[in-house]
C-alpha positions in Angstrom: 148.2 126.5 127.7 146.4 123.2 127.8 144.9 121.7 124.6 142.1 119.2 124.9 142.2 116.3 122.5 139.4 113.8 122.2 140.8 110.3 123.0 139.6 106.8 122.7 141.0 103.4 123.7 139.5 100.4 122.1 140.1 96.6 121.7 140.5 95.6 118.0 139.6 92.1 116.6 137.2 91.4 119.4 133.6 92.2 120.1 134.1 92.6 123.9 136.7 94.4 126.1 139.7 92.5 127.3 140.0 90.5 124.2 141.7 91.6 120.9 144.5 94.2 120.7 144.2 97.5 122.6 144.7 100.7 120.6 144.8 104.3 121.5 143.3 106.9 119.1 143.8 110.6 119.4 141.1 112.6 117.4 141.5 116.2 116.5 145.3 115.7 116.1 145.5 118.7 113.6 148.6 120.8 114.6 150.4 118.0 116.4 153.9 117.6 115.1 155.7 114.2 114.7 157.7 114.5 117.9 154.7 115.2 120.0 152.8 112.2 118.4 155.8 110.0 119.2 155.9 111.2 122.8 152.2 110.5 123.2 152.7 107.0 121.7 155.4 106.3 124.2 153.2 107.6 127.0 150.2 105.4 126.1 152.7 102.5 126.1 150.5 100.4 123.8 151.8 98.5 120.8 150.3 101.3 118.6 148.7 104.7 118.9 147.1 106.5 116.0 146.2 110.1 115.2 143.3 111.0 112.9 143.7 113.9 110.6 141.9 115.4 107.6 142.9 113.8 104.4 145.4 115.5 102.0 144.0 113.6 99.0 140.5 114.0 97.6 139.9 110.4 97.2 140.4 109.7 101.0 137.7 110.0 103.8 140.3 110.5 106.6 144.1 110.2 107.2 145.8 108.2 110.0 149.4 108.3 111.3 150.4 105.2 113.2 153.1 105.1 115.9 154.7 102.3 118.0 156.4 103.4 121.2 159.6 103.7 119.0 158.7 104.6 115.5 156.0 105.7 112.9 154.8 102.8 110.6 153.4 103.2 107.1 150.7 100.6 107.8 149.6 98.4 110.6 146.5 96.2 110.7 144.9 96.6 114.0 145.5 100.5 114.1 143.8 100.7 110.7 140.8 98.6 111.6 140.4 100.5 114.9 141.0 104.0 113.4 138.3 103.3 110.8 135.9 102.3 113.6 136.9 105.4 115.6 136.5 107.7 112.6 132.9 106.4 112.1 132.1 106.5 115.8 133.2 110.1 116.2 131.5 111.4 113.1 134.7 111.9 110.9 132.8 110.0 108.2 129.1 109.4 107.5 128.1 106.4 109.6 126.0 105.1 106.7 128.9 104.7 104.4 130.0 101.2 103.7 132.9 101.9 101.5 135.7 104.3 102.8 139.3 105.1 101.8 142.0 105.5 104.4 145.0 107.6 103.7 148.3 106.6 105.5 151.9 106.6 104.8 151.5 103.4 102.7 149.0 105.0 100.4 145.2 105.0 100.0 143.6 101.8 101.3 140.0 100.7 100.7 137.9 100.0 103.8 134.7 98.1 103.8 132.1 98.4 106.7 129.7 95.7 107.4 126.9 96.3 110.1 126.3 99.3 112.4 126.9 100.2 116.0 128.8 97.8 118.3 128.2 95.0 115.8 130.2 96.8 113.1 132.9 94.9 111.3 135.8 96.8 109.6 137.7 95.2 106.7 140.9 97.1 105.6 142.8 96.2 102.4 146.5 95.7 103.2 149.2 97.2 101.0 150.7 94.9 98.3 153.3 92.7 99.8 156.9 92.1 98.7 158.2 88.7 99.5 161.8 87.7 99.7 163.0 84.0 99.5 163.8 82.1 102.8 167.4 82.4 104.0 169.0 79.2 105.6 171.1 81.1 108.1 168.2 83.1 109.3 166.0 80.0 109.5 168.7 78.3 111.6 168.8 81.2 114.0 165.0 81.3 114.3 164.8 77.6 115.0 167.2 78.1 117.9 165.2 81.2 119.2 161.8 79.4 118.8 163.1 76.1 120.3 161.3 74.4 117.2 162.4 72.8 114.1 162.1 75.0 111.1 162.5 74.3 107.4 164.2 77.1 105.6 161.8 76.7 102.6 158.9 77.7 105.0 160.6 80.9 106.1 160.1 84.2 104.2 160.6 87.9 104.6 157.3 89.7 103.8 157.1 93.5 103.6 153.5 95.0 103.5 154.5 98.2 105.3 156.0 96.7 108.3 158.6 93.9 107.4 157.8 90.5 109.0 159.7 87.3 109.2 156.9 84.7 108.4 157.3 81.0 109.5 154.9 78.1 108.8 155.0 75.8 111.7 152.2 73.6 110.1 150.3 72.8 113.3 148.6 75.0 115.9 149.8 72.8 118.7 153.3 73.7 117.7 152.5 77.4 117.4 150.7 77.5 120.8 153.4 75.5 122.6 156.2 77.9 121.8 158.4 79.4 124.5 160.7 81.6 122.6 164.0 83.1 123.5 163.2 86.7 123.0 166.7 87.9 123.2 167.6 85.6 120.2 164.4 86.6 118.4 165.3 90.3 118.7 168.7 89.6 117.2 167.1 87.7 114.2 164.7 90.7 113.6 167.6 93.1 113.7 169.6 91.0 111.3 166.6 90.9 108.9 165.6 94.6 109.6 162.1 93.2 110.4 159.5 94.5 112.9 158.9 91.0 114.2 158.4 87.2 113.7 155.0 85.8 112.9 154.3 82.0 113.0 151.2 80.1 112.0 149.8 76.6 111.8 146.5 74.7 111.2 144.0 75.1 114.0 142.0 71.9 114.6 139.6 72.9 117.4 136.9 74.1 115.1 137.0 77.9 116.3 139.3 79.1 113.5 141.3 77.8 110.5 144.6 79.0 111.7 146.5 79.8 114.9 148.8 82.8 114.8 151.4 84.3 117.1 153.5 87.4 116.6 156.7 88.5 118.4 158.3 91.9 118.3 160.9 91.8 121.0 163.0 94.5 119.4 160.0 96.9 119.8 159.7 95.9 123.5 156.7 93.9 122.6 157.5 90.3 123.4 154.3 89.0 122.0 151.6 91.2 120.3 148.1 90.1 121.1 146.5 90.3 117.7 148.2 91.6 114.6 146.5 92.6 111.4 149.7 93.2 109.3 151.1 89.9 110.4 148.0 88.2 109.4 148.0 89.8 106.0 151.7 89.0 105.7 150.8 85.3 106.3 148.1 85.4 103.6 150.6 86.9 101.1 153.1 84.2 102.0 150.5 81.5 101.4 149.4 83.1 98.1 153.0 83.2 96.9 153.9 79.7 98.0 150.8 77.9 96.9 149.7 77.2 100.3 146.3 79.2 100.2 144.3 76.2 99.1 144.8 74.6 102.6 142.9 77.4 104.2 140.7 78.9 101.4 140.3 82.4 100.0 138.4 83.4 103.1 139.4 82.1 106.6 139.5 83.1 110.3 142.7 83.3 112.3 142.9 83.0 116.1 145.6 84.9 117.9 146.2 86.2 121.4 145.1 83.2 123.4 148.6 82.7 124.9 148.6 86.3 126.4 145.0 86.2 127.6 143.4 88.0 124.7 141.8 85.5 122.2 141.2 87.7 119.2 139.8 86.8 115.8 140.9 88.1 112.4 138.8 87.6 109.3 141.3 87.2 106.3 140.2 87.4 102.6 142.3 87.1 99.5 140.6 88.3 96.3 141.0 85.4 93.7 141.1 87.8 90.8 143.1 90.9 91.9 145.0 89.2 94.7 144.2 91.9 97.2 144.3 90.9 100.8 141.9 92.2 103.4 142.0 91.8 107.2 138.9 92.6 109.3 137.3 92.3 112.6 135.1 93.8 115.5 136.0 96.5 117.9 134.9 97.4 121.4 135.5 100.8 123.0 136.6 100.9 126.5 137.7 104.5 127.2 136.2 107.8 125.9 137.7 111.0 127.2 140.0 113.9 126.7 143.9 114.0 126.6 145.0 117.2 128.4 148.0 118.2 126.4 150.1 121.0 127.9 152.9 122.7 126.1 155.7 120.0 126.3 158.3 121.9 124.2 
């Protein structure tokens, strides 16, 4: 028996196709078990695939499960932004609502919607981050892997659902000029039980305040195009280390140029409650059906 599931593929953190970060979204995912979701995520072969479901908590508008090709994640940024966009586009929630609540494994996350139609911008609040101090041995290993000098004081482990190694390289020119040793980076991630390494520095070209790159070689993603959770982790790092004043409570990050993507992430840190949101535009490239046969 073949089951027909509505399916989208869209680019997130960009207002046109072929920029941003691609995401697969399976709608009508009720009844799919975890193993089937994981197999679909491996088949799409994108950094993440999401599955929209009815909420289990009354405060939520919808529920999402997020899978890489290897594992389920409690939270990820571009899948959350893209899933909210897809939920509105396909009528899961009222297109006129400007405040939504996403249910995911990390909990209930507020979502703000600005604009309508193709110009719609989605802002998702990231889960609270837990930050560990830098480790000298890890920083040394990362410096070797990145082929760049790295001060242990500017390296932190930040967990906001996924666990990131965050490194401040100070200048965008250093960030953009990296040619990492991915085998060594994968080893560092495994040592730290981290999803990946994200690096950032001041952008001076006027298009954004910050340049960001994120590497997840242990997930078979040498470089992720545009990464919401990594940008939220960087904001949490800056907030914890007193570096946010150099960028402001609201700033734009540029990511993906090195892999031909050129996405934009709008980052906001609430000065009162310290909540961090990441947001951006989306562009749908594929609408169709996934013809799911009995694969058991």
